[in-house]
PASE-198333 format. One record per residue (C-alpha): residue in three letters; residue number from 1; x, y, z. Coordinates in pm, 1 decimal. Layout:
N
- ALA/NUM/X/Y/Z
...
END
This chain:
478
- MET/1/1622.1/-251.5/-2245.2
- PRO/2/1398.6/-461.0/-2024.9
- HIS/3/1434.8/-349.4/-1666.0
- GLY/4/1296.7/-660.2/-1501.2
- PRO/5/970.7/-731.1/-1321.0
- ARG/6/811.4/-458.1/-1114.9
- SER/7/521.1/-427.0/-875.3
- ARG/8/243.5/-205.4/-1008.9
- GLY/9/425.3/-92.8/-1317.8
- PRO/10/546.5/62.6/-1526.6
- ARG/11/211.4/23.6/-1698.8
- PRO/12/63.9/150.3/-2025.0
- HIS/13/6.4/524.3/-2032.3
- ARG/14/-352.5/628.5/-1973.4
- PRO/15/-526.5/967.0/-1971.9
- ALA/16/-427.7/1195.6/-1686.4
- ALA/17/-620.3/1227.3/-1362.3
- PRO/18/-895.0/1492.6/-1338.2
- ALA/19/-759.2/1844.3/-1317.9
- PRO/20/-706.0/1990.5/-971.4
- ALA/21/-993.4/2234.7/-1026.7
- ALA/22/-1233.7/1946.1/-1085.4
- ARG/23/-1113.7/1763.8/-775.3
- GLN/24/-1146.9/2084.1/-572.5
- ALA/25/-1504.5/2124.4/-695.2
- VAL/26/-1590.9/1776.7/-569.7
- GLY/27/-1420.7/1860.8/-240.8
- ALA/28/-1628.8/2176.2/-208.6
- VAL/29/-1951.2/1976.6/-253.4
- VAL/30/-1846.4/1725.0/10.6
- SER/31/-1740.4/2000.0/252.0
- GLY/32/-2072.8/2173.8/198.7
- LEU/33/-2263.1/1857.2/284.7
- LEU/34/-2050.2/1815.9/595.6
- LEU/35/-2118.8/2169.7/713.8
- ALA/36/-2488.7/2138.5/638.5
- ALA/37/-2507.6/1817.3/837.5
- CYS/38/-2361.3/1996.0/1139.7
- ALA/39/-2557.5/2320.4/1112.2
- GLY/40/-2769.4/2390.2/1416.9
- SER/41/-2630.5/2102.7/1618.0
- GLY/42/-2490.6/2329.4/1886.5
- VAL/43/-2153.9/2154.2/1898.7
- GLN/44/-1838.4/2360.5/1932.1
- GLY/45/-1615.5/2143.4/1713.7
- THR/46/-1578.2/2163.3/1338.3
- PRO/47/-1595.1/1893.6/1069.3
- GLY/48/-1283.0/1702.3/976.3
- ALA/49/-1156.7/1756.0/623.0
- PRO/50/-1297.5/1523.9/353.2
- GLY/51/-949.5/1476.7/204.5
- LEU/52/-583.8/1520.1/293.0
- ARG/53/-499.8/1712.7/-24.4
- ASP/54/-255.6/1450.7/-147.5
- PRO/55/-82.5/1596.1/-456.1
- TYR/56/-242.9/1330.2/-677.8
- PHE/57/-549.0/1211.0/-482.5
- ARG/58/-686.4/1518.7/-311.3
- LEU/59/-993.5/1351.6/-158.9
- LEU/60/-812.6/1038.8/-44.6
- GLY/61/-788.7/1011.5/332.1
- ASN/62/-963.1/1234.5/583.4
- GLY/63/-864.1/1500.0/833.6
- GLY/64/-940.7/1541.5/1202.3
- TYR/65/-851.8/1199.3/1338.4
- ASP/66/-584.4/931.4/1346.8
- VAL/67/-673.1/560.1/1332.1
- SER/68/-491.9/314.9/1560.4
- HIS/69/-684.0/-7.0/1486.7
- TYR/70/-930.3/-161.6/1241.9
- ARG/71/-1139.4/-467.2/1328.3
- ILE/72/-1290.5/-583.0/1000.0
- SER/73/-1542.1/-869.3/983.7
- LEU/74/-1644.0/-980.0/635.6
- SER/75/-1871.7/-1250.8/502.0
- TYR/76/-1852.0/-1321.9/130.5
- ASP/77/-2052.0/-1541.1/-103.4
- PRO/78/-1853.5/-1580.9/-428.9
- GLY/79/-2147.0/-1722.6/-623.5
- LYS/80/-2374.7/-1430.2/-548.1
- HIS/81/-2088.4/-1177.7/-530.8
- ARG/82/-2228.3/-1042.4/-207.7
- LEU/83/-2023.9/-896.8/77.2
- THR/84/-2153.3/-827.6/426.5
- GLY/85/-1922.5/-634.1/653.3
- GLU/86/-1873.2/-468.4/988.5
- THR/87/-1572.4/-243.8/1044.5
- VAL/88/-1488.8/-117.0/1391.6
- ILE/89/-1245.2/175.7/1382.6
- THR/90/-1054.4/292.4/1689.6
- ALA/91/-918.3/643.3/1642.6
- GLU/92/-810.8/958.5/1821.1
- ALA/93/-949.2/1302.7/1741.0
- THR/94/-673.0/1542.5/1635.4
- LYS/95/-907.0/1842.8/1670.7
- ASP/96/-1246.0/1912.7/1826.2
- LEU/97/-1473.3/1723.6/1589.1
- SER/98/-1840.6/1780.8/1517.3
- ALA/99/-1826.2/1538.9/1221.9
- PHE/100/-1575.9/1334.9/1025.5
- ASN/101/-1545.0/1143.8/699.9
- LEU/102/-1458.7/789.2/603.7
- ASP/103/-1362.2/674.5/254.3
- LEU/104/-1597.2/408.5/115.4
- ALA/105/-1671.9/323.3/-248.0
- GLY/106/-2002.2/160.4/-329.8
- LEU/107/-2168.8/-77.1/-80.7
- ARG/108/-2481.6/14.4/113.0
- VAL/109/-2426.4/152.0/462.2
- GLU/110/-2681.4/4.0/698.8
- SER/111/-2580.5/172.0/1024.1
- VAL/112/-2311.1/381.8/1187.4
- SER/113/-2245.9/422.8/1558.2
- VAL/114/-1987.9/627.0/1748.5
- GLU/115/-1907.5/525.0/2104.8
- GLY/116/-2201.4/286.5/2098.3
- ARG/117/-2457.7/549.8/2001.7
- ALA/118/-2629.5/563.1/1663.7
- ALA/119/-2481.7/841.6/1450.4
- ARG/120/-2629.3/1031.0/1159.2
- PHE/121/-2452.8/979.2/827.1
- ASN/122/-2477.2/1065.6/460.1
- ARG/123/-2297.4/971.4/138.4
- ALA/124/-2145.4/1186.0/-137.3
- ALA/125/-1939.3/1003.3/-400.0
- ASP/126/-1682.6/795.8/-204.5
- GLU/127/-1719.1/1001.5/114.6
- LEU/128/-1917.3/873.1/412.2
- THR/129/-1983.8/1167.4/645.1
- VAL/130/-2051.6/1074.3/1008.1
- ARG/131/-2200.7/1309.8/1267.3
- PRO/132/-2180.5/1165.8/1619.9
- VAL/133/-2435.2/1257.6/1885.4
- ASP/134/-2167.7/1423.1/2098.2
- GLU/135/-1870.1/1633.2/2000.4
- LEU/136/-1537.7/1449.2/1998.6
- PRO/137/-1281.5/1661.2/2187.2
- GLU/138/-928.1/1687.4/2058.6
- GLY/139/-714.3/1407.7/2202.4
- SER/140/-1008.7/1180.3/2280.7
- ALA/141/-1016.8/818.1/2166.7
- PHE/142/-1338.8/704.8/2001.1
- VAL/143/-1476.9/391.0/1839.8
- THR/144/-1684.8/396.4/1521.9
- THR/145/-1876.3/93.6/1395.1
- VAL/146/-2001.3/76.4/1036.6
- ARG/147/-2221.6/-204.3/906.9
- TYR/148/-2256.1/-240.5/532.7
- SER/149/-2333.1/-483.1/249.2
- GLY/150/-2359.0/-516.9/-125.4
- ALA/151/-2156.7/-609.1/-433.1
- PRO/152/-1800.1/-479.4/-379.3
- LYS/153/-1658.4/-274.2/-664.7
- THR/154/-1363.9/-313.9/-893.6
- ILE/155/-1200.5/28.2/-921.7
- THR/156/-1022.0/142.1/-1237.3
- ASP/157/-722.0/361.6/-1161.8
- ASP/158/-610.7/672.5/-1346.8
- ASP/159/-360.3/456.6/-1537.2
- GLY/160/-623.9/204.1/-1641.7
- SER/161/-525.3/-77.6/-1404.1
- GLU/162/-782.3/-243.9/-1178.6
- GLU/163/-787.2/-272.1/-800.9
- GLY/164/-1041.7/-292.9/-520.9
- TRP/165/-1239.1/-618.6/-511.8
- LEU/166/-1138.2/-838.7/-806.0
- ARG/167/-1354.7/-1143.2/-874.8
- THR/168/-1189.1/-1472.1/-969.8
- ASP/169/-1343.3/-1792.6/-1103.2
- ASP/170/-1381.9/-1936.1/-754.2
- GLY/171/-1336.5/-1645.5/-514.4
- ALA/172/-1195.5/-1295.5/-499.9
- LEU/173/-879.3/-1092.4/-453.8
- ALA/174/-875.3/-756.4/-274.5
- LEU/175/-594.9/-516.5/-367.1
- GLY/176/-558.2/-157.3/-256.3
- GLU/177/-286.1/52.0/-421.8
- PRO/178/-349.2/339.0/-426.3
- ALA/179/-717.2/355.5/-328.6
- GLY/180/-875.1/12.7/-374.4
- SER/181/-920.0/-74.0/-7.0
- LYS/182/-1213.8/166.0/15.1
- ALA/183/-1404.7/-86.1/-200.3
- TRP/184/-1431.3/-331.0/91.7
- PHE/185/-1399.7/-140.7/416.4
- PRO/186/-1454.4/218.6/532.2
- GLY/187/-1154.7/401.9/673.0
- ASN/188/-892.2/670.7/642.4
- HIS/189/-747.8/546.1/316.4
- HIS/190/-427.5/744.7/285.5
- PRO/191/-78.2/601.6/341.8
- SER/192/-3.3/863.1/609.1
- ASP/193/-249.1/702.7/853.4
- LYS/194/-125.3/355.5/949.8
- ALA/195/-292.1/121.6/1198.6
- ALA/196/-302.6/-232.9/1337.3
- TYR/197/-557.3/-470.7/1183.3
- ASP/198/-770.5/-769.6/1277.9
- ILE/199/-946.0/-908.0/971.3
- THR/200/-1194.5/-1194.8/990.8
- VAL/201/-1332.7/-1337.2/666.3
- THR/202/-1611.9/-1595.8/651.7
- VAL/203/-1649.8/-1797.1/330.8
- PRO/204/-1816.7/-2119.4/215.6
- GLU/205/-1657.6/-2429.5/365.8
- GLY/206/-1384.8/-2567.4/138.3
- LEU/207/-1246.4/-2226.6/47.0
- GLU/208/-956.9/-2046.8/213.3
- ALA/209/-953.4/-1680.1/310.6
- VAL/210/-600.6/-1542.0/345.0
- SER/211/-503.6/-1198.8/474.1
- ASN/212/-211.2/-1008.5/624.7
- GLY/213/-26.8/-1108.8/937.9
- GLU/214/-83.9/-1428.9/1132.2
- LEU/215/-382.5/-1664.5/1143.5
- ARG/216/-530.5/-1651.1/1493.5
- SER/217/-820.7/-1892.0/1443.6
- ARG/218/-1011.6/-2098.3/1190.5
- LYS/219/-1366.7/-2205.4/1278.0
- THR/220/-1622.7/-2392.9/1067.6
- ALA/221/-1994.5/-2400.6/1141.4
- ASP/222/-2307.6/-2444.2/928.8
- GLY/223/-2112.1/-2488.5/608.5
- ARG/224/-1901.7/-2175.2/642.5
- THR/225/-1548.5/-2115.4/771.6
- ALA/226/-1426.4/-1801.6/948.4
- PHE/227/-1056.3/-1712.6/922.2
- ALA/228/-926.7/-1457.1/1174.7
- TRP/229/-601.4/-1277.0/1082.7
- HIS/230/-402.3/-1038.1/1302.3
- SER/231/-152.0/-769.6/1196.1
- GLY/232/3.1/-608.7/1501.2
- GLU/233/250.0/-378.3/1327.9
- PRO/234/119.8/-55.6/1168.8
- MET/235/-6.1/-96.4/813.1
- ALA/236/-125.3/151.0/551.2
- SER/237/-467.9/55.6/418.8
- TYR/238/-341.3/11.9/61.2
- LEU/239/-131.9/-282.0/185.1
- ALA/240/-426.7/-474.1/329.1
- THR/241/-541.7/-774.0/126.5
- VAL/242/-787.7/-1061.4/122.0
- ALA/243/-754.1/-1362.3/-108.8
- ILE/244/-1047.0/-1606.0/-127.8
- GLY/245/-1032.5/-1934.1/-314.7
- PRO/246/-923.9/-2300.1/-297.0
- TYR/247/-569.9/-2201.5/-198.0
- GLU/248/-314.6/-2456.9/-87.8
- THR/249/-145.3/-2319.8/224.0
- GLU/250/185.6/-2418.6/378.2
- SER/251/344.8/-2300.2/701.8
- SER/252/714.3/-2314.1/792.5
- LYS/253/980.4/-2106.2/962.5
- THR/254/1310.0/-1952.4/867.4
- ARG/255/1627.5/-2063.6/1047.3
- GLU/256/1582.0/-1763.2/1275.7
- GLY/257/1226.4/-1870.2/1362.9
- LEU/258/1031.9/-1622.1/1150.0
- PRO/259/694.0/-1774.7/1049.8
- VAL/260/646.3/-1821.6/674.5
- LEU/261/301.0/-1881.6/526.2
- THR/262/234.1/-1929.4/156.3
- ALA/263/-104.1/-1961.8/-10.7
- VAL/264/-101.2/-2085.4/-369.6
- ASP/265/-370.6/-2132.9/-628.1
- PRO/266/-373.6/-2508.4/-709.8
- ALA/267/-301.2/-2444.9/-1077.5
- GLU/268/19.5/-2261.5/-978.3
- ALA/269/136.3/-2499.6/-703.1
- GLU/270/390.7/-2703.3/-897.5
- ALA/271/535.2/-2411.2/-1092.8
- SER/272/575.1/-2188.8/-785.5
- GLU/273/723.3/-2445.0/-546.4
- GLU/274/1087.7/-2370.5/-623.6
- VAL/275/1067.6/-1991.2/-612.4
- LEU/276/862.2/-1985.5/-291.5
- ALA/277/1117.8/-2213.0/-125.3
- ARG/278/1368.0/-1928.5/-171.4
- ILE/279/1176.5/-1684.1/51.4
- PRO/280/1374.5/-1762.9/370.9
- GLY/281/1702.4/-1718.4/186.0
- ILE/282/1585.0/-1391.9/30.0
- ILE/283/1493.0/-1260.8/375.3
- THR/284/1837.6/-1351.7/509.2
- TRP/285/2001.0/-1181.3/209.2
- SER/286/1780.1/-872.4/249.9
- GLU/287/1861.9/-836.7/618.4
- ARG/288/2228.5/-811.2/529.3
- TYR/289/2158.3/-499.2/325.7
- PHE/290/1846.2/-352.6/489.9
- GLY/291/1862.1/-454.6/856.0
- PRO/292/1626.2/-670.2/1064.4
- TYR/293/1304.8/-780.6/896.7
- PRO/294/1037.1/-540.9/1026.6
- PHE/295/736.1/-771.7/1069.0
- SER/296/634.2/-1077.4/1269.4
- SER/297/577.5/-1307.3/970.6
- VAL/298/640.9/-1331.8/597.2
- GLY/299/497.4/-1523.7/305.5
- ALA/300/327.0/-1499.8/-31.3
- ILE/301/-9.5/-1528.5/-203.0
- VAL/302/12.4/-1678.1/-551.2
- ALA/303/-327.2/-1596.1/-698.4
- PRO/304/-472.5/-1745.7/-1016.1
- ASP/305/-282.7/-1643.6/-1327.6
- GLY/306/-429.3/-1316.7/-1452.2
- ALA/307/-625.8/-1240.4/-1135.0
- ALA/308/-463.6/-896.2/-1144.0
- GLY/309/-246.8/-711.4/-1391.0
- TYR/310/43.8/-667.5/-1148.3
- ALA/311/208.5/-798.0/-832.5
- LEU/312/167.8/-598.9/-511.7
- GLU/313/370.1/-574.1/-191.4
- THR/314/76.2/-640.9/42.4
- GLN/315/214.3/-642.1/396.1
- THR/316/378.8/-970.4/507.7
- LYS/317/231.6/-1160.5/208.6
- PRO/318/295.7/-1006.2/-132.9
- VAL/319/40.5/-1100.2/-397.8
- TYR/320/153.0/-1247.4/-730.7
- PRO/321/-97.0/-1306.8/-1014.2
- GLY/322/55.3/-1637.6/-1118.3
- THR/323/397.3/-1786.7/-1049.5
- PRO/324/655.3/-1508.3/-1003.8
- GLU/325/1016.9/-1491.8/-1111.6
- THR/326/1272.9/-1479.1/-829.9
- GLU/327/1361.5/-1114.8/-905.1
- LEU/328/999.0/-1014.0/-853.5
- VAL/329/993.1/-1188.6/-516.2
- VAL/330/1310.6/-998.5/-422.7
- HIS/331/1142.5/-674.7/-529.7
- GLU/332/824.0/-730.5/-330.5
- LEU/333/1006.8/-848.5/-19.0
- ALA/334/1232.8/-541.5/-32.1
- HIS/335/911.9/-340.9/-7.4
- GLN/336/851.8/-484.8/338.1
- TRP/337/1128.6/-246.7/448.8
- TYR/338/1078.9/29.4/190.9
- GLY/339/711.8/109.1/142.9
- ASN/340/554.1/-108.9/410.2
- SER/341/760.1/-31.7/720.5
- VAL/342/887.5/305.5/593.4
- THR/343/573.4/430.4/420.5
- PRO/344/547.5/745.0/208.9
- LYS/345/369.4/1047.8/350.7
- SER/346/201.3/1103.8/14.5
- TRP/347/184.4/936.7/-325.3
- GLN/348/431.9/1190.8/-459.7
- ASP/349/698.9/1001.6/-264.0
- MET/350/639.4/667.7/-436.3
- TRP/351/995.3/657.2/-569.3
- LEU/352/1103.8/589.4/-208.5
- ASN/353/913.5/260.6/-243.2
- GLU/354/992.0/161.2/-597.5
- GLY/355/1341.7/302.7/-636.7
- PHE/356/1459.9/103.5/-335.4
- ALA/357/1283.2/-216.1/-446.1
- THR/358/1423.3/-187.2/-798.7
- TYR/359/1772.5/-126.8/-662.2
- ALA/360/1728.0/-440.1/-448.9
- GLU/361/1679.6/-631.4/-775.1
- TRP/362/2006.3/-487.4/-908.1
- LEU/363/2190.3/-589.6/-591.7
- TRP/364/2041.0/-939.2/-602.6
- GLU/365/2137.3/-986.6/-966.7
- GLU/366/2491.1/-879.7/-889.1
- ASP/367/2520.2/-1116.1/-593.2
- GLU/368/2374.6/-1399.9/-801.2
- GLY/369/2647.3/-1361.8/-1062.5
- GLY/370/2453.3/-1155.5/-1315.7
- ASP/371/2496.6/-792.0/-1413.7
- THR/372/2651.0/-569.8/-1150.3
- ALA/373/2450.6/-275.7/-1019.0
- GLN/374/2684.6/-53.1/-1219.8
- GLU/375/2605.9/-246.8/-1536.9
- SER/376/2231.4/-219.9/-1466.2
- PHE/377/2273.5/154.6/-1419.2
- ASP/378/2478.3/185.8/-1738.3
- ALA/379/2221.4/-7.2/-1940.2
- ALA/380/1942.9/218.9/-1816.2
- TYR/381/2148.7/531.1/-1886.2
- ALA/382/2223.9/411.7/-2239.0
- THR/383/1860.4/458.7/-2339.2
- ASP/384/1778.0/748.1/-2570.6
- ALA/385/1695.9/1087.2/-2423.5
- ASP/386/1332.9/1047.3/-2533.4
- ASP/387/1296.1/712.6/-2353.0
- GLU/388/1017.0/691.2/-2095.1
- ILE/389/1274.8/676.2/-1813.3
- TRP/390/1350.8/1045.4/-1867.1
- SER/391/990.8/1165.9/-1909.7
- TYR/392/977.3/1319.6/-1561.6
- PRO/393/1198.6/1327.0/-1250.1
- PRO/394/1132.1/1057.0/-986.5
- ALA/395/1034.2/1305.6/-715.6
- LYS/396/790.2/1493.1/-939.2
- PRO/397/552.2/1263.7/-1131.2
- THR/398/338.3/1471.4/-1364.1
- ASP/399/2.5/1328.3/-1247.1
- ALA/400/-169.1/1027.6/-1090.3
- SER/401/-167.9/827.4/-1412.7
- VAL/402/212.9/789.4/-1415.9
- ILE/403/310.0/727.3/-1052.9
- SER/404/380.7/363.3/-1140.9
- ASP/405/585.0/432.7/-1452.2
- ALA/406/954.8/383.9/-1531.9
- PRO/407/1093.6/709.3/-1386.3
- VAL/408/969.0/612.1/-1039.5
- TYR/409/1118.3/262.1/-1063.7
- VAL/410/1428.5/273.9/-1280.7
- ARG/411/1534.7/634.1/-1245.3
- GLY/412/1453.6/605.2/-873.4
- ALA/413/1705.3/321.1/-855.0
- MET/414/1952.3/531.8/-1051.4
- VAL/415/1928.1/806.3/-787.0
- LEU/416/2033.7/552.3/-525.9
- HIS/417/2320.2/429.8/-741.0
- LYS/418/2450.3/784.2/-788.9
- LEU/419/2427.1/828.3/-412.8
- ARG/420/2627.8/507.8/-366.9
- GLU/421/2885.2/633.8/-616.8
- THR/422/2915.3/961.2/-425.5
- LEU/423/2934.3/815.7/-73.9
- GLY/424/3119.2/489.2/-132.8
- ASP/425/2987.4/144.5/-44.6
- GLU/426/3045.6/151.3/330.5
- ASP/427/2865.7/479.5/392.2
- PHE/428/2594.4/410.8/135.4
- PHE/429/2489.3/75.4/278.6
- ALA/430/2504.5/215.9/631.0
- LEU/431/2269.2/489.2/511.4
- VAL/432/2028.4/243.3/346.7
- LYS/433/2011.8/33.6/662.6
- GLY/434/1989.7/338.9/887.3
- TRP/435/1704.0/489.2/685.5
- ALA/436/1495.5/174.9/738.8
- ALA/437/1572.1/182.9/1112.5
- GLU/438/1515.9/558.1/1155.2
- HIS/439/1159.2/544.9/1016.9
- ARG/440/1065.5/186.9/1109.2
- HIS/441/684.3/153.4/1108.9
- GLY/442/649.1/524.1/1029.7
- ASN/443/604.7/762.4/739.0
- ALA/444/860.5/970.0/552.3
- ASP/445/886.0/1185.1/241.4
- THR/446/1153.2/1283.8/-6.4
- ALA/447/1261.9/1585.3/199.1
- ASP/448/1309.9/1355.6/499.1
- PHE/449/1528.3/1125.2/289.2
- THR/450/1748.1/1394.3/139.2
- ALA/451/1796.2/1557.4/480.6
- TYR/452/1880.1/1220.6/636.6
- ALA/453/2129.3/1137.6/362.3
- GLU/454/2305.3/1474.0/394.3
- LYS/455/2321.8/1442.7/772.4
- ARG/456/2477.5/1096.6/742.7
- ALA/457/2713.3/1210.5/466.9
- GLY/458/2807.3/1529.8/647.0
- LYS/459/2784.5/1730.3/326.9
- ASN/460/2554.2/1884.0/69.6
- LEU/461/2438.0/1633.8/-192.8
- ASP/462/2274.0/1867.0/-443.8
- ALA/463/2504.0/1723.7/-710.8
- VAL/464/2293.9/1407.3/-684.0
- TRP/465/1951.9/1552.4/-606.8
- GLU/466/1929.3/1831.6/-862.4
- PRO/467/2002.3/1635.7/-1183.0
- TRP/468/1889.7/1283.9/-1085.1
- LEU/469/1601.9/1327.1/-840.5
- TYR/470/1449.3/1660.1/-942.3
- GLY/471/1594.2/1745.4/-1283.5
- ASP/472/1398.3/1731.7/-1607.6
- GLY/473/1525.4/1517.9/-1893.3
- LYS/474/1832.4/1297.4/-1914.0
- PRO/475/2111.7/1424.6/-1688.0
- GLU/476/2475.3/1446.9/-1785.1
- ASN/477/2672.4/1154.8/-1642.1
- PRO/478/3037.4/1263.4/-1618.1
END
């Protein structure tokens, strides 16, 4: 049966990610370059790790530091497809550091400085290794500035979908799940390291440049306009976005005073007007189930039809490649709680994003007079045992190529429904709301969720976890 619109999947199956041994070999090369760069320097610290050993993206992210703020300044010429950038990263060393890595794909690095002093650097694949003049002691705050330029890349994921910097007929769209943000700014590109952002984008006059958060300023000079956007709440880098084009923007507020900003491709303006007008009502509905909205603004970016192969829950302003259906808007706005505010510690925990957002669709449909959540569950369960839904358990995707497939979305929602069935409505919805509050603006994994649920329930819930969350194949449903 069709299971409704989803962000990022499920998508067509593609070949699996490189084997762990291959990824480890790349990691060994990068680590060797790091150690060689530091040899003979006399510093007492050691290099930060070139990856965080995510179960599916072992070189994504970097060890040895924690980022608190990114200040990203970009200038883009759509006609020439040229990007010039400066990223200023404020971070804290989590160990004595002699060197550290940043993730950056493509683009030519022109200079790197740490604490205002020119730093040595080298590149290996998507790793930018930085060796500051002075050791960075554990617990010290430091500022790194990277200047770079070039033609930003479109990255093809393990499942065949495209992310990174996507060109459109009259601009560009930057999307980052799971690793595309490294195509346009250097950083610690793993969901476990969240930070505040200030993103300024300068484009030819007449175009708009839209990003996360709130617009702080808009200044035009010499035929170019600079748009400065601020995101004060922590954000994982995969949720950062930039949309450049002749967008029509509209600002309003919800009844509670929450700012709403929509940016719509002109060709989609008429078709999307009705669904975008429902955003305030969807937020009010969501707060009833999930608790207070976790950010300081909300909105949407309706990009040109086909600009991407999927919608994405980019923080405060989900991106839709063409006019979305209402259920998709519900899905992406549910992510503002589950995925954006409560962010997974690793990509293995993606069901905590997509299972919750899919279950939000089921709840919405029920409240709108359609199928009940029970009927949605029953329809999913009625599929054959060899259906894709049962190909792997939600908490254990087989590899990076399937983390956006049906088990994460639909079977993830089924886990929540079985939990609701076990606890009863009152306790279940208190748990759902409490989970969002407990980890607001933080990170959590599956073990955190199961422990939290059992603490709230006051009992062991293995009868749910073992068959539905971790079990192989189609579970019995007594």
